[in-house]
N, C-alpha and C positions, 0 to 999 in steps of 0.2 A: 854240097849236099849234106855234109855232116852238120853244118850249121842249121839247116832246115829241120833235120831230124831231132836235134837237141832242142830247138825252139818248140817243136810239137810236144816233146816229152816234158819240157818245162811248163808249157801251158796246161798239159794234162795233170801234172803234179800240182800245179796251182789250183786247178779246178777241183781235184780230189781233196786238197787241204781246205779249200773254201766250203766244200760240201760237208766235210767232217765238222768244221766249226759251226755251220748252220744246223747240223743235226744235233750238236751239243746244246745249242741255243734252244732248239725246239724241245729237247728233252727237259731242260731246266724249266721252260714255260709250262710244259705238261705236268711236271712234278709240282710246281707251285700251285697250279690250278687244282690238282688232285688234293694236295694238302689243305687248301682252302675249303674245298667241298667236304672233305672228311671232317675238318674242324667244325664246320657249320652243322653237319649231320650229328656229330657227337654233342654239340651244344643243344640241339633240339631234343636229343634223347635223354637229357638230364643225367649224364654219366658222371659219377664222382671221380675226382682226380686222385691219383695214387697217394699223394702226400696227405690228403684229407682222410683217405681210407686208413692209412697207417696210423695217423694220430688218433682216430676213433678206436682203432683196434687196440692200441696201447692203453687207452683209457678203460676199455672194457676188461682187459687183462688185469689192470690194477684194481678195478672195482670188484671183479670176481675174487681176487685174493683178499681184499678187504672184507667182503661179505663172508668168506670162509672164516676169517679170523674173528669177526663179530659173532658168527654163529657159535663158534667154540666158546667165546666168552659168555654168551647167553646161556649155553648149556651148563657151563661151570657155575654160573650164578644161580641158575635154577636148581642145580644139584645142591648148592650151598643153602639156598632158601629152603629146599625140601628137608634137609637135615635139621635146620634150625626149627622148622615147624614140628618135626618129630620130637625134638627135645623140649619144646615149649609146651606141648600138650600134657595134660595130667596123665598119670600112670594108668588109670583105669581106661582112658580112651586109647592109649597105646596098646593095652592088652587086648581090647576088643578088635583092633585092626589085625593083630597077629593071629 
């Protein structure tokens, strides 16, 4: 009788193990199908990838810094040209302005 009981328990354990393995297989299949659908959806939405976004962001930061530096240079040059214009004008013209 002990043999019969052990055999039933062994069969039950085997059945549970097989069911767990099948459940994991189904989970993997569902996961793969979901990822495929999500990827197709993102491709149709024309979503930018993170790497591309970061690259463009860095370019924008550098361009903004360069624009600030160029603006400062332009203002310095305009100030220098303005001073030269003042010294190049005849004295009578400078007096009228003041």
